[in-house]
C-alpha positions in Angstrom: 142.9 197.5 72.2 143.0 194.8 69.5 145.8 192.2 69.6 148.4 192.5 66.9 150.1 189.1 67.6 149.0 185.5 67.9 148.2 184.2 71.4 150.9 181.8 72.7 149.8 178.2 73.1 150.5 178.5 76.9 147.5 180.8 77.2 143.9 179.6 77.1 141.2 182.3 76.8 137.7 181.2 77.8 135.1 181.2 75.1 133.1 183.9 76.8 136.1 186.2 77.2 137.2 185.5 73.6 133.8 186.4 72.2 133.7 189.6 74.3 137.1 190.7 73.0 136.2 189.9 69.4 133.0 191.9 69.5 134.5 194.9 71.3 132.7 194.4 74.6 134.2 195.7 77.9 136.4 193.1 79.6 137.9 193.5 83.0 140.9 191.4 84.1 141.0 190.1 87.7 144.1 188.8 89.6 144.1 185.5 91.5 146.5 186.1 94.4 143.5 187.4 96.4 142.0 183.9 96.0 145.0 181.8 96.8 147.0 184.1 99.1 144.9 187.1 100.2 142.0 185.5 102.2 141.1 182.3 104.0 138.7 179.8 102.5 135.7 180.1 101.9 135.9 184.0 102.0 138.3 183.9 99.1 136.1 182.1 96.7 133.0 183.9 97.9 134.7 187.3 97.3 136.0 186.2 93.9 132.5 185.1 92.8 130.9 188.3 94.2 133.5 190.5 92.3 132.8 188.6 89.0 129.1 189.1 89.6 129.5 192.8 90.2 131.5 193.1 86.9 128.7 191.4 85.1 126.0 193.5 86.7 127.8 196.6 85.4 127.7 195.2 81.9 131.3 194.0 81.5 132.8 190.6 81.2 135.1 189.4 84.1 138.4 187.6 83.2 140.0 186.1 86.3 143.6 185.1 85.4 145.5 182.2 86.9 147.9 179.3 86.1 146.3 175.9 86.3 148.3 172.7 85.6 151.0 174.7 83.8 148.6 176.6 81.5 147.5 180.3 81.8 143.8 180.6 82.0 142.1 183.9 81.1 138.6 183.6 82.5 137.9 180.9 85.1 134.7 178.9 85.5 133.2 178.3 88.9 134.8 174.9 89.4 138.2 176.4 88.6 137.7 179.2 91.1 136.7 176.7 93.8 139.6 174.5 93.1 142.1 177.4 93.2 140.6 178.6 96.5 141.0 175.2 98.2 144.4 174.2 96.9 147.5 174.3 99.0 151.1 175.1 97.8 149.8 177.4 95.0 152.7 179.5 93.6 152.5 183.2 94.0 153.4 184.1 90.4 155.0 187.4 89.5 156.4 188.1 86.0 159.8 186.5 86.6 158.2 183.2 87.9 155.8 182.8 85.0 158.1 180.8 82.6 159.2 178.5 85.4 155.7 177.7 86.7 154.5 177.0 83.2 157.5 174.8 82.4 157.0 172.8 85.7 153.2 172.6 85.1 152.4 174.0 88.5 149.3 175.9 89.7 149.8 179.6 90.3 148.0 182.7 91.4 149.1 185.7 89.4 150.2 188.9 91.0 149.6 192.4 89.6 152.7 192.3 87.4 151.9 188.9 85.9 148.2 189.6 85.5 148.9 192.8 83.7 151.2 191.2 81.2 148.8 188.3 80.5 145.9 190.7 80.2 147.8 192.8 77.7 148.8 189.8 75.6 145.1 188.7 75.6 144.0 192.2 74.5 142.4 193.3 77.8 143.1 196.9 78.8 141.4 197.2 82.2 142.5 195.4 85.4 140.9 195.5 88.8 142.9 194.7 92.0 143.0 195.6 95.6 146.3 197.4 95.9 149.5 197.4 93.9 152.9 196.5 95.1 155.6 199.1 95.3 158.7 200.3 97.3 158.9 198.6 100.6 159.8 200.4 103.8 163.5 200.4 104.4 164.1 199.7 100.7 167.3 201.8 100.9 168.7 198.8 102.8 166.8 195.8 101.3 166.2 197.0 97.7 162.8 195.4 98.0 160.8 197.0 95.2 157.9 195.2 93.5 158.1 194.2 89.9 154.6 195.7 89.6 156.2 199.1 89.1 158.5 198.2 86.3 155.7 196.2 84.6 153.5 199.2 84.8 156.1 201.2 82.8 155.8 198.9 79.8 152.3 197.3 79.7 149.3 199.1 78.3 146.8 198.3 81.0 144.8 200.7 83.2 144.8 199.5 86.8 142.0 200.3 89.2 143.1 199.9 92.8 142.6 201.4 96.2 146.1 202.9 95.9 149.3 201.0 97.0 149.4 198.5 99.8 149.5 200.3 103.2 152.5 198.3 104.3 154.7 200.0 101.7 156.5 203.4 101.5 153.8 205.3 99.6 156.0 208.4 99.0 158.8 206.5 97.5 156.4 204.4 95.4 154.9 207.6 93.9 158.4 208.9 93.2 159.4 205.7 91.3 156.1 205.8 89.3 156.9 209.3 88.3 160.4 208.3 87.2 158.9 205.5 85.2 156.5 207.8 83.5 153.3 206.1 84.8 150.4 208.5 85.2 148.8 208.3 88.7 145.4 209.7 89.3 142.9 209.6 92.1 139.2 209.6 91.6 137.3 212.5 93.2 139.9 213.6 95.7 143.3 215.4 95.8 144.9 213.0 98.3 146.3 209.7 97.2 144.5 206.8 99.0 146.3 204.1 101.0 144.3 200.9 100.7 142.6 200.7 104.1 142.3 204.4 104.3 141.1 207.0 101.8 144.0 209.2 103.0 147.7 208.8 103.0 149.1 212.4 103.7 150.5 212.3 100.1 149.1 214.5 97.3 147.8 212.6 94.3 149.8 213.6 91.2 146.6 213.8 89.1 142.9 214.0 89.8 139.8 213.2 87.7 136.2 213.1 88.9 134.5 211.7 85.7 134.9 208.1 84.8 134.4 209.1 81.1 137.3 211.5 81.4 139.4 208.7 82.8 138.5 206.5 79.7 139.3 209.5 77.4 142.7 209.9 79.1 143.5 206.2 78.7 142.6 206.2 75.0 144.5 209.4 74.4 147.6 208.0 76.0 147.6 204.8 74.0 146.5 206.5 70.8 149.6 208.6 71.1 151.7 205.4 71.3 152.8 206.2 74.9 153.6 202.8 76.3 152.7 201.8 79.9 149.9 201.6 82.4 147.7 204.2 84.2 147.2 203.8 87.9 143.7 204.8 88.9 143.4 205.2 92.6 139.9 204.6 93.9 139.3 205.4 97.6 137.4 202.7 99.5 133.8 203.3 100.6 133.7 205.7 103.6 131.9 203.3 105.9 134.9 200.9 105.7 137.5 203.6 105.9 140.2 203.4 108.7 141.6 206.8 109.9 145.1 206.9 108.5 146.8 207.4 111.9 144.9 204.4 113.3 145.8 202.0 110.5 149.4 203.1 110.6 149.6 201.9 114.3 148.3 198.5 113.3 150.7 198.2 110.4 153.7 199.1 112.6 152.7 196.3 115.0 152.3 193.7 112.2 155.6 194.7 110.5 157.4 194.3 113.8 155.8 190.9 114.2 156.9 190.0 110.7 160.5 191.0 111.5 160.4 188.9 114.7 159.3 185.9 112.7 161.8 186.5 109.8 159.1 186.9 107.3 160.3 188.5 104.0 159.6 188.4 100.2 156.5 186.8 98.9 155.4 185.7 102.3 155.2 189.2 103.6 151.8 190.3 102.1 149.9 187.2 103.1 151.4 187.4 106.6 150.4 191.1 106.9 146.9 190.5 105.7 146.3 187.6 108.0 147.7 189.3 111.1 145.9 192.6 110.3 142.6 190.7 110.2 143.4 189.3 113.6 144.6 192.5 115.2 141.6 194.5 113.9 139.0 191.8 114.9 138.2 191.2 111.2 137.6 194.8 110.3 140.6 195.0 107.9 139.3 191.9 106.1 135.9 193.5 105.7 137.6 196.6 104.3 139.7 194.5 101.9 136.6 192.8 100.5 134.7 196.1 100.3 137.5 197.9 98.4 137.9 195.1 95.9 134.2 195.1 95.2 134.2 198.9 94.9 137.1 198.8 92.5 135.4 196.1 90.4 132.3 198.3 90.0 134.2 201.5 89.1 136.7 199.6 86.9 133.9 198.0 85.0 132.2 201.4 84.4 135.5 202.9 83.1 136.0 199.9 80.8 132.4 200.4 79.4 133.2 204.1 78.8 136.4 203.1 77.0 134.5 200.5 74.9 132.0 203.2 73.8 134.8 205.5 72.8 136.4 202.8 70.7 133.0 201.9 69.0 132.4 205.6 68.2 135.7 205.7 66.3 
């Protein structure tokens, strides 16, 4: 989708990404929280570089998004990736935090919501992540609902993920997405995946088996002027899949541990990921890396199909 407005001066688009967008090539946005908050060093930078390489091998251009020294960067070079991976006290930047972090000239790793908005401003329609945020368990008491969901209702970006994060209330998250009018589809299966597991016990609202059909659906939606995202749930590779009942036991243990330590808000996801890796002897981290790579491959292929459709028109 071509941009209709000028790019704000607070956003710097790399030369490679800018050239790709101008020539109608497939571009895939990548978030940076997985680098600064999702994995330990050097796994974080190794994974980020591997994901970018996968996108390139599929024929698309990667655009990792972050805030560096108070400026939004769309497309990071290797030294910027390395620097972000090593830095401490990097802000976890959701959409509400973005103006503050820019004004204070901080470094920030963008969440799903912030990455989506920036990608849309830049003219990028496809975004690969691990899992989206959503409605937290016990949200009836805490009202803890991720800004990812409201952002998805108004930003024209297709998100390729392994479902929603396993620590969330998947059923309520799907209900909210329905209320917000966000199409949710699973690739190749009727059941909605749950990050570490291909299963969740929840029926997927929609299913498509062809990546070309997914690209056609995205184009049809936006050509009709229907605002908002499409959530494309891509099950992780079978060899890394945790049985749903098994991963739920681990999650319950780690959530209890978080409650005992008073962990809430932005600190919750990094805490869960770290302790899940410990309690599963590193298997959850391996699954996390595998699913992000798988999403990058599939997301790039969908972006390429979409670029073909646009060029045919």
